N, C-alpha and C positions, 0 to 999 in steps of 0.2 A: 789579729794580733796574737802572738804566741809568747808565753813566758819563757824565760831562760831556764836551763837546767838548775842553775844556782837557786832560783826561787822555788823550783820543784823540790829540791833537796831540803830547803829550809822548811817548807810546809810539812814534808815527811818527818823531819826531825822534831818539829813542834808537836805533831800528832803523837809520836812515840813517847815523848817526854810527858805530854798531857795524860796519856793513857797509863803511864807508869804509876799514877795515883800517889805521888809523893816520894816514890823510890827514885834514887838518883840513877840516871842513865849515862853510860860512858860512850865515848865515840866508837870504841870497839864493838859494843853491843849494837849500836845503830848501823855501823858498817856491815856487820854480819847479817843483820836482819834484812837490810835493803840491798845487800850485795853491791855496795858502793865503795869507792875509794875512801880510806880513812883520811888521807890528806885533804881531799875535797870537803869531806864532812867537817874536818877541823876548821877550814876556812869559813864554812857556813856557820858553825857554832860560834866562832869569834864575831861574825857579823851580827848574829842574833843577840849575842850578849851585849855588844856595843850599842845595839839599837834598843835595848831594854826589854827584850822578850824572854831571854834566858838568863840564868845566873849560874856561874861555874863555881863549884866547891872543890877546893884543892885537897890533896892528901891521898893516902892509900884507899880511903873510903869515899873519895870524891866522885864527882860526876856533874851532870847537868840537871837543873830543875827549872820550872817556870818562874819568871821574875814576878809575875802577878797572876791573878785568877784567870783561868781560861776564858771565862765569860767576858772578860774585859779586853781580850786580844782580838781585834777585828782582823779578818783575813785581808781586807783592803789595805790596812796599815802595814801588814807584813809584806805584801806584794810591793807596795810603794818603797819600802825600805830596802828590799833586796834587788829590785830591777835597776839597771843602769840608767834607763830613760824610757819615756813613753812617747817618743816622737814618731807618730804613725806615718807622717810624711815629712819631707825635708824642711818645709817652712815652720814646722813645730819644733825643730831642733835648734842647736846652737849655730851651726854653719848653714845659713840659708842663702843660696844663690839663685833661687827661682826668679825668673824674669817677670813673672806676673804677680809676685807678692804685693799685697796692698789692693789689688783689683779683684783678686780671686776670692770667692765666698766659701770655698771648700774648707779652709782652716777652721772656721767657726763650726761647721758641721762635724768635723773630726773632733774638735774639742768637746762638743756636746755628746758625741758617741763615746768618747773616752770617759767623760764624767758619768755617763749612764753605766758604763762598765764598773766603775769604782763605787757607784751608789749601790749596786747589787752586792759587791764584795764587802762594803762597809756594813751591810745589814746582817752579815754572817760572822759569828765569832768562832774561835777555836773550839769552844764547847759545843757549838751547833754541829760541827762536822766531825766530832770525835769518832774514831774507829773503835772496834770492839775492844774491851779491856784486855790487856796482856795478862797471861797467866805467868806464874813464877818461872815456868819452863821457857817462856819467850825471852825472858831477861837473863837466863842462865848462860854461863860461859859455854860455848860450843865444845863438845868433846873432841879431842884431837888424837890421832893415832899415836901409839907409843913411839913409833919410828918416824913421826911426822916432821922430818927435816931437822935443820940446825937447832941444836939445844939452846944456844944463846937467843936465837930468834923466838923459840917457843917460850923461854923464860920471860922475854920482853913482852910477848903477847899476853901471857898470863898476868904479868905485872899491870898492864894497862886495863885488862878486863876486870881485875880486882878493884879498880877504881882509882889508881894513881894517875893524876893529871899533872905531868911535869911541865916546867916552864916551856920546854921545847915543843911539847905536844899541845898545850893549851895556854897560849901566850896572851892571856888577859890579865892586865895589871890591876892592882887595887883601885887605881883611878878609873880604869875602864869599868870596873864593877859598879862604881858609884856614879857613873856618868849620867844615869837617868834619874838620879836623886834630885829633888827640888832644890837642894842646896849643894851644887857641885863645885863649891870653892871653899877654901879654908883661910884665905888672907884677904885684906882689903884690895890688893892688886888683882887677885883672881876674881874677886867680887866685881870690881870695876870692869875687868875684861869680859866677864859673863854678861853684865848689864849692857855693855857695848855690843856684844854679839846678839843679844836679844833684840836690841834696838835695830840692828841691821836687818834681822829677819823680819821684823814687823814693817820696816820701811820697804823691804823687798816685796812683802805681801801687798802693800799699798800699790807699788809699781805694777805688779802682775795683775791685780784686780782692776787697776786703772786701764791697763792695756787690753784685757779680755772682756771688760764690761761687767766683771763680777760674776760671770757665769760659772766659774769653777775655781778651785784651789788645787794646784798641783805642786806637791812638795819638791819635785825635782826642779821645776821652773823657779820656785822661790829660792831654793838653795843656790841655784846658778846666779840669780839676781843679787843675792846677798853675798856671794863669793865665799860660801862655806860648803862643806859636804852635806849631803842629804841627811845623813845620820845625825849631824849636829842639829838640824831643824827638829828632828824627832826627839832629841834629848830635851829640848826646851818645850816642845809642844807635841805630845805623844800622838795626837790625832787631829783631824780637821776641826772638830768641834772646839777643842781647846785652843787651837790657833785662832780661829775666827772670834771666839769669845774675847781673847786677849787683844785681838786686832781692833775690834770695834770699841773696846774700852780705851785703847791707845789713841784711836782716831778722836774719840770724844774729848780726851784731855788735850789733844792738839788743837781742837776747835776752840775750846775754852777750858782754862784751869778749873772752873766751877761749872759742871754740867748739870747739877741739880740745885735748886734754890734752897737756901737755909732760912730765909725770911720771906714775908709777903713782898717787901720791897725788892728783894732779889728776883722774885718771879716776875714782877712787873718790868724790871730793868733788863732782864737777860736776853729777850728776843733779838735786839739789834746785834749784840755781841755774838750770839749763837748763830744767827742767820748769816752774818758776815763770814763766820768760820765755814758755814756750809758752802758759800761761794768759793772759798779757797780750796775746797775739796769736792767740787761739784760732781765729778764723775763717780767718786766713791759714794757720795751721799745718794745719788740717784740709783746706784747699784744696790744700796741698802734698802731702797724702796721697791725695786722691781726684780730682784733675783731671790731665789729660794734661800740661798745661804744668808743673804742680807736680812731678809725678813725673819729668818730663824734667830739670828743674833739679836735683832732689835727686840724680838719677843722675850728674849732672856733678860732684858733690862726692865721689862714692864713692872715686875714686883717692886723693885727698888724705886722706880719712878712713881708708882702709885703711893707708896709709903711716904716718899718725900713730899709730893704735892699735897697729900692728905694732911700731913703734919703742919705744913706751912699754912694751909687754908684754915685749919681748925684753930691754930694759935694766933693767926693774924686777923681772923674775922670772927671774934667772939660775939660781935653785935648782930650777926646774921643768924637766922634760924637754921637748923640743920639741913633742911631741904634746899635752901638757897646756897648754903656752903657747898653742898654736893653739886648743884648746877654749875656754880662758878668753877669748881674743881674740874668737872667734865669738860667745860668749854676751854679751860686753860690747857688741858691735854690736847684738845683739838687744835688750838691756835699756836701753841708753843711746840711745834713739831716740824719735822722735815717735810711732811705732806703739805702743810700750810705754806712753808717756804717755797716748795716747788710750784704750787698753784699760783701764788702771788707773783712768782718770777715768770712763769710761762704764760699765764692768762692776763696779768696786769702789767707785765713788763718792768717790774720793780727789781732793783738790786737787792741783795741780801740785807744790807743795812736799812734800806728804805722799807722793805717788807717787815723787818724787825720792829721799826718804829711804828708802823701801822698796827702791828699786833699789840704792842705795848699800849698804844693809844686806845685800841678797841677794848682791851682788858680793863683799862682805867675807867673808860666810859661805862662799861658793863658793871663794874664794881660800884660806881657812883649811883647808877640807876637802881641797883639792887638795894643799896643802903637807903636810898630815898623811898623806895617801895616798902621796905621794912619799917621805916619810921612812920609812914602813912598808915600802915596796917595797925600800928599800936596807938 
């Protein structure tokens, strides 16, 4: 797989801006240093700005600077944002006419290889690959001969080098500048539109994960499924981690409006409702159990889950000694879980609702036995 020149230029421009160490970099300076077309670099700069990696500053002293810290810009995210697609073979693209699609096992192998490629790039930030720092001479305007061509052209070139980014040369609007902001809307209508777009992206993520078995998350495929541009996905979710974190929370609220108990009664009553929701999203729940991305996202919910369960058990079972409360809390984590749902479904042949009732009954019996034991001990 070979990256396009567009992506190559984008990475070079980011490296130059990063090494400028806070000084604004103009398109003219980058074009001169890399010996590339200003027009092409202008397109690259616009794309990097729209994707939230660069910020453009207007005016005679204007130029380009990083939109966030270099250590937070992953090379994988830049490559995803710049490349048109990552269809290694026809069946991974939009127009698939392969006659053995569905029977061939190659697509899964290619998907895994592609994911391994991005796993490596995601582990590297712009800061990690920084080139040597530029000296002031590197960023200085190149000296031109006194008779170096048309005087109007020379004046225009000096004008740009001095830092003036005109609308024609750097056509990023104020809305584009703020596109990566977490509040990219100013009115109720725009807020509603933004929420609808976010919902479409999350639903598309569910569809893609359902189709691929949760092995990977590809922003281009999600954008296509959502009917939006890839840069739009990045504006709402700057990287895979943020997307998956939002996705699993979204799935949780779809399974049940209340995914953590607020009282002991809630904890005892919630398994049938939660497990029925697992049935309705079976492929995704299984993916959360058996894929690296799913496990990573589930682990991110552990602190909130521990805090919620501990609070419920402590306030709901004041009559039990601390060690029994801890035992009950631990067993509640075990039983009110996707793992328990899968085991009861696959080994016992129970539906989600039946498995949930079984778990609720088991927790109730356990609690009764613990209370009886505690009373006998006193």
